[in-house]
C-alpha positions in Angstrom: 38.0 94.2 51.8 36.1 97.2 53.1 35.8 98.1 56.7 33.5 100.8 58.0 32.2 102.9 55.2 31.6 101.0 51.9 32.6 103.3 49.0 30.7 101.1 46.5 27.4 102.5 47.9 28.1 105.6 45.8 27.5 103.5 42.7 23.8 103.3 43.6 23.2 107.1 44.1 22.2 107.8 40.4 19.7 105.0 40.5 18.3 106.1 43.8 17.8 109.6 42.5 16.2 108.3 39.4 13.8 106.1 41.4 12.7 109.0 43.6 12.2 111.1 40.4 10.2 108.3 38.7 8.0 107.8 41.8 7.3 111.6 41.9 6.4 111.6 38.2 3.9 108.7 38.7 2.3 110.5 41.7 2.1 113.8 39.8 0.7 112.3 36.6 -1.9 110.2 38.4 -3.0 113.0 40.7 -3.4 115.4 37.7 -5.3 113.1 35.5 -7.3 111.4 38.2 -9.2 114.7 38.5 -10.1 114.9 34.8 -13.0 112.7 33.6 -13.1 111.3 30.1 -15.8 112.8 27.9 -17.2 109.3 27.2 -18.0 108.9 30.9 -16.6 105.3 30.9 -15.2 104.0 34.1 -12.1 101.9 34.7 -14.1 98.7 35.1 -16.1 99.4 32.0 -12.9 100.1 30.1 -11.4 96.8 31.1 -14.6 94.9 30.2 -14.8 96.6 26.8 -11.2 95.8 25.9 -11.4 92.3 27.2 -14.6 91.6 25.2 -13.1 93.3 22.1 -10.2 90.8 22.2 -12.1 87.6 22.9 -11.5 87.6 26.6 -15.0 88.2 27.9 -14.5 85.2 30.3 -11.9 87.1 32.4 -13.5 88.3 35.6 -12.8 91.7 37.2 -12.4 91.7 41.0 -11.5 94.2 43.7 -8.0 94.8 45.2 -7.2 97.0 48.2 -4.9 100.0 48.0 -4.1 102.6 45.4 -2.4 101.8 42.1 -2.3 98.1 43.1 -4.1 97.0 40.0 -2.8 93.9 38.2 -3.7 91.1 35.8 -3.0 87.6 37.2 -2.2 85.3 34.3 -2.1 82.3 36.6 -5.8 82.7 37.6 -6.8 84.5 34.4 -8.2 87.3 36.6 -8.0 91.1 36.6 -8.0 93.0 39.9 -8.7 96.7 40.0 -8.5 99.0 43.0 -11.6 101.1 43.9 -10.0 104.3 42.7 -9.6 102.8 39.2 -12.6 100.5 39.0 -15.2 103.1 39.8 -13.6 106.3 38.4 -14.2 107.7 34.9 -11.0 109.7 35.0 -8.3 109.7 32.3 -5.9 108.1 34.8 -8.4 105.4 35.7 -9.1 104.3 32.1 -5.4 104.4 31.3 -4.5 102.1 34.2 -7.4 99.8 33.5 -6.5 99.6 29.8 -2.8 98.9 30.7 -3.8 95.9 32.8 -6.1 94.8 30.0 -3.1 95.0 27.7 -1.4 92.3 29.9 -4.5 90.2 29.6 -4.3 90.5 25.8 -0.6 89.5 26.0 -1.6 86.4 27.9 -4.4 85.6 25.5 -2.1 85.9 22.5 0.9 84.1 24.1 3.1 87.1 24.0 6.6 85.7 24.3 8.2 88.1 26.8 5.2 87.7 29.1 5.4 83.9 29.0 9.2 84.1 29.7 8.6 86.5 32.6 5.9 84.2 34.1 8.2 81.2 33.7 10.9 83.1 35.6 8.8 84.0 38.6 9.4 80.8 40.7 13.2 81.1 40.2 13.2 84.8 41.0 11.1 84.3 44.1 13.8 81.8 45.2 16.9 83.6 44.4 15.9 87.2 45.2 15.8 86.4 48.9 18.9 84.3 48.8 21.4 86.2 46.7 22.4 89.0 49.2 22.7 86.7 52.2 25.0 84.4 50.2 27.0 87.4 49.0 27.4 88.7 52.6 28.2 85.2 53.9 30.8 84.9 51.1 32.4 88.2 52.1 32.6 87.1 55.8 34.1 83.8 54.8 36.7 85.5 52.6 37.5 87.9 55.5 38.0 84.8 57.7 40.4 83.3 55.2 38.1 80.5 54.2 38.7 79.2 50.6 35.0 78.5 50.0 34.1 82.2 50.5 34.6 83.1 46.9 32.5 80.2 45.7 29.7 81.2 48.0 30.0 84.8 46.9 29.9 83.8 43.2 26.8 81.7 43.7 25.1 84.8 45.2 26.2 86.9 42.2 24.8 84.3 39.8 21.5 84.4 41.7 21.4 88.2 41.5 22.0 88.0 37.7 18.6 86.2 37.5 17.0 89.1 39.3 18.6 91.6 36.8 17.3 89.4 33.9 13.8 89.5 35.4 13.8 93.3 35.5 15.2 93.4 32.0 12.4 91.1 30.6 9.8 93.2 32.5 10.5 96.3 30.4 9.2 95.0 27.0 6.2 93.5 28.8 5.2 96.8 30.4 5.9 99.0 27.3 4.0 96.6 25.1 1.0 96.5 27.4 0.9 100.3 27.4 1.1 100.4 23.6 -1.8 98.0 23.4 -3.7 100.0 26.0 -3.5 103.3 24.0 -4.5 101.5 20.8 -7.6 100.0 22.5 -8.6 103.3 24.2 -8.7 105.1 20.9 -10.1 102.2 18.8 -13.1 101.8 21.2 -13.7 105.5 21.6 -13.0 105.5 25.3 -10.8 108.6 25.0 -10.8 111.2 22.2 -7.8 112.7 20.6 -7.6 115.5 23.2 -7.4 112.9 26.0 -4.8 110.6 24.5 -2.0 112.9 25.6 -3.1 112.6 29.3 -3.3 108.8 29.0 0.1 108.6 27.5 1.5 110.7 30.4 0.1 108.4 33.0 1.4 105.3 31.3 4.8 106.8 30.5 5.2 107.9 34.1 4.3 104.4 35.3 6.8 102.8 32.8 9.6 104.9 34.3 9.3 103.1 37.6 10.2 99.8 35.8 13.1 101.5 34.1 14.2 102.7 37.6 13.9 99.2 39.0 16.1 97.9 36.2 18.7 100.7 36.8 18.8 99.9 40.5 19.4 96.2 39.8 22.1 96.8 37.2 24.0 99.2 39.5 23.6 96.8 42.4 25.3 94.2 40.1 28.1 96.6 39.3 28.5 97.3 43.0 28.6 93.6 43.8 31.3 93.0 41.1 33.3 95.9 42.5 33.2 94.3 45.9 34.1 91.0 44.3 37.1 92.6 42.7 38.3 94.1 46.0 38.3 90.6 47.5 40.5 88.9 44.9 
């Protein structure tokens, strides 16, 4: 049992550093390529519409969403939401982001397995993500108080946290596949030329790093939890 400083927090330091780095890369890539227009002059909204139409998904509406880089495709409502900075811009960054979200729409339309699995996990993740740490902490307190049920409560919290780790793991192939589809559509439809593909790749690769960072944080958090569990045996 730890009292005062918890040395297991050190386990998270590499993931925290990587997260800060990934967020910096996203900001840098976006700011750089948000200032460079595509030669085709096509906006983010036009990009999304062209890709959706090209893949038999012309029925999917495109709506606004507040904020910056808050863009997403909602498979439950069959709806795409694009922020103003993406929707109305003809920059390399804008068309890359719009194409990425269109990639998710294509995944949904083709019943892409990892996306379907991720969607199915959402209700469970929403439930356990908020309950796992409270149960872990309660379990630690019960163990400290000498209550036999403490380890059981702690282990339930660990199992719940495993679901969160699995969710982040499944998210990776979903995001990487959406970016792959995005780049293919951008070039196929002539939205970007061969000199602009590199910039689009940089934007999408930087964004993908944030998902890798999220997985790293969740895995190292799990390692930390198991280290705490071991100290309480």
